[in-house]
C-alpha positions in Angstrom: 74.5 84.8 130.3 75.1 81.3 130.4 74.7 81.1 126.5 77.1 83.9 126.0 79.7 82.1 128.0 79.2 78.9 125.9 79.8 80.7 122.8 82.8 82.9 124.0 84.4 79.0 124.7 83.4 78.2 121.1 85.0 80.5 119.6 87.8 80.1 121.6 88.0 76.6 120.5 87.7 77.3 116.4 89.8 80.2 116.3 92.6 79.2 118.7 95.1 76.5 117.7 96.5 76.9 120.8 93.2 75.7 123.0 94.1 72.0 123.8 90.8 71.3 126.1 88.2 73.0 128.3 90.0 73.4 131.7 92.9 75.1 129.8 90.2 77.6 128.0 88.3 78.8 131.6 92.0 78.8 133.5 94.5 80.5 131.0 92.8 82.5 128.6 92.6 86.2 130.6 90.5 87.4 127.5 87.6 85.1 128.5 88.1 86.1 132.0 87.8 89.7 130.8 84.4 89.1 128.8 82.9 86.9 131.5 83.4 89.5 134.5 82.7 92.6 131.7 79.2 90.6 131.7 78.6 90.5 135.7 79.7 93.9 135.3 77.4 95.1 132.6 74.4 93.4 134.3 75.1 95.7 137.2 75.3 98.7 135.3 72.1 98.1 133.8 70.3 98.3 137.1 72.3 101.0 138.0 74.2 100.4 141.0 76.2 103.2 141.7 79.9 102.1 142.1 79.9 98.2 142.0 80.3 97.8 138.4 83.2 100.0 138.1 84.8 98.7 140.5 84.8 95.2 139.0 85.4 96.2 135.8 88.9 98.0 137.5 90.1 94.6 139.4 89.5 92.7 136.5 92.0 95.4 134.5 93.9 94.8 137.5 94.3 90.7 136.7 93.7 90.7 133.0 95.0 93.6 131.5 91.9 94.1 129.9 89.7 97.5 130.4 86.4 97.1 129.2 83.9 99.9 130.3 80.9 98.0 132.2 78.3 100.4 129.8 79.7 98.6 126.6 77.7 96.0 125.0 79.2 93.1 123.4 77.4 90.2 121.6 78.0 86.3 121.8 81.0 84.7 120.7 83.5 87.5 121.3 87.2 86.5 121.2 89.8 88.8 122.8 92.9 86.8 122.0 95.9 87.5 124.4 94.3 90.9 126.1 97.2 92.6 127.4 96.2 96.5 126.8 92.9 95.9 125.2 90.8 98.9 125.9 87.1 99.6 125.6 84.9 102.6 126.0 81.5 103.1 127.7 79.6 103.5 124.7 81.2 101.0 122.4 79.1 98.0 120.8 80.8 94.9 119.8 78.7 92.3 117.5 78.7 88.6 117.9 81.4 86.4 116.5 84.3 89.3 116.8 88.0 89.0 117.3 90.5 91.5 118.9 94.1 91.4 119.3 96.3 92.3 121.9 96.4 96.3 122.4 93.3 97.2 120.4 91.7 100.3 121.5 87.7 101.2 120.8 88.0 104.6 122.0 86.5 108.1 122.0 86.5 111.3 120.6 86.1 114.6 122.4 83.7 115.2 125.8 80.3 115.1 124.4 77.9 112.9 125.9 75.8 110.2 123.6 77.7 108.3 121.5 80.8 108.8 121.3 82.5 105.3 120.7 82.5 102.8 117.7 80.2 100.0 116.9 81.4 97.0 115.3 78.9 94.7 113.6 79.5 90.8 113.4 82.3 89.3 113.0 85.0 91.9 112.6 88.6 91.0 113.4 90.7 93.7 114.6 94.5 93.2 114.6 97.0 93.9 117.3 97.6 97.2 118.4 94.7 98.6 116.0 92.5 101.8 117.4 89.2 102.3 116.5 88.1 106.0 117.2 84.9 107.9 117.6 81.2 107.3 117.0 82.0 105.3 113.5 80.1 101.8 112.7 82.4 98.9 111.3 80.6 96.7 108.9 80.4 93.1 109.3 83.0 90.9 107.9 85.7 93.8 108.0 89.3 93.3 108.9 91.6 95.8 110.0 95.2 95.5 110.0 97.5 95.4 112.8 98.2 98.8 114.2 95.6 100.2 111.8 94.1 104.0 112.8 90.4 104.1 112.2 88.5 106.9 112.3 85.5 106.7 109.4 82.8 104.3 109.0 83.6 101.1 107.0 81.2 98.9 104.8 81.1 95.4 105.3 83.3 93.1 103.7 86.2 95.3 103.5 90.2 95.2 104.6 91.6 98.6 106.5 95.1 98.9 106.5 97.3 102.1 107.6 97.4 105.5 109.2 94.6 106.6 109.0 93.1 104.1 108.1 92.3 103.3 104.2 89.5 101.0 102.7 90.9 98.2 100.3 87.5 96.2 99.5 88.2 92.5 98.7 84.8 91.8 96.8 84.0 87.8 96.9 87.1 86.5 98.4 86.7 84.8 101.8 89.4 85.5 104.1 90.4 83.3 107.0 90.7 85.7 109.7 93.7 84.7 111.3 95.5 84.9 108.3 97.6 88.4 109.1 100.2 87.8 106.1 97.7 87.9 103.5 96.6 91.9 104.4 97.6 94.0 101.3 100.0 96.5 101.3 98.8 99.9 100.3 102.0 101.8 100.8 104.1 99.2 98.4 101.1 99.6 96.0 101.5 103.0 95.7 105.4 103.3 95.6 105.2 101.1 93.1 103.1 102.9 91.1 105.0 106.0 90.8 108.1 104.0 90.6 107.0 102.9 87.3 106.0 106.2 86.0 109.2 108.0 87.4 111.2 105.1 84.8 108.2 106.2 82.3 109.4 109.7 82.3 113.2 109.3 82.6 112.8 107.5 79.4 111.0 110.6 78.2 113.3 113.1 79.3 116.0 111.2 77.9 114.3 110.7 74.4 113.9 114.4 74.2 117.4 114.8 75.1 118.8 112.9 72.3 116.2 114.3 69.8 117.5 117.9 70.9 121.3 116.6 69.9 120.2 115.5 67.0 118.6 118.7 66.0 121.7 120.6 66.9 123.8 118.6 64.8 122.1 118.8 61.8 119.9 115.5 61.9 116.6 114.5 61.9 114.9 113.9 65.2 114.2 110.6 65.9 110.5 109.6 66.9 109.7 111.7 70.6 108.1 108.9 72.7 104.9 110.2 74.4 103.5 109.0 77.5 100.2 109.7 79.2 100.6 111.6 81.8 100.1 110.6 85.7 97.1 111.6 87.1 95.9 111.2 90.5 92.8 109.4 89.6 94.7 106.3 89.0 92.8 103.7 91.8 95.7 102.6 93.8 96.5 106.5 94.6 93.0 107.5 95.1 93.1 104.8 97.7 95.8 106.2 99.3 95.3 109.5 99.1 91.7 109.5 100.0 88.7 111.1 99.1 90.0 114.6 99.0 92.6 114.0 96.2 89.9 113.2 93.6 89.2 117.2 92.6 93.4 117.3 91.7 95.4 116.5 89.2 98.8 116.7 87.8 99.4 118.7 85.1 100.5 117.2 82.1 103.8 118.1 80.1 101.5 119.6 77.1 99.3 121.1 79.1 102.3 123.1 81.0 103.2 124.1 77.6 100.1 125.4 76.6 99.6 127.6 79.9 102.7 129.2 78.5 
């Protein structure tokens, strides 16, 4: 337990520039207090004490604003920054060197027995207000953006944003866990993609209108602009809409004409 506490203090010093000394970290970090008291309540839980671990977890919640069920398994070097509003369920598992911000929920779905809360592998960062729900696994070195809702398994070395959480891989790119401004904006990318396509289609329609006018006035029409019809196989749209959109395509103008 002492090794775990030392690792928790070391990660605070490493990741929080506001941490100026050992005494300050011992006295002024509710996330550290919550983790330390949880390690005690978890020991009691393992030894099957009937009420003491739950009572200790509720006392911890009252003093720190962090609610951790005594059954949760938490590794070394975990940092709960600020901590207020963090909820960690009974069967949740958190690997070494994970970072959780305020308002994070590692929650369950349904009332079934057994594993019903998420597992975070090593070095996962969960942004403020994010919700990770169900018996899912989040791979190593993954970062979950603030306010995201994750309900599916996530592979290692991924970035997850949005509601529901969508995975945007950043292979080979080393990401600073504190650099929240570096998170990609999936919605903006998709909107930009669609706006570009709208501009292209408007140009196509305008050219057709001019050609029809030329024909009606007895002039030879100019070359009609022909653009490839947008498909939902476009990478950004697939990532935004999810796997279920792969089997759906928007009909091109040519195929619509053929259909009659």
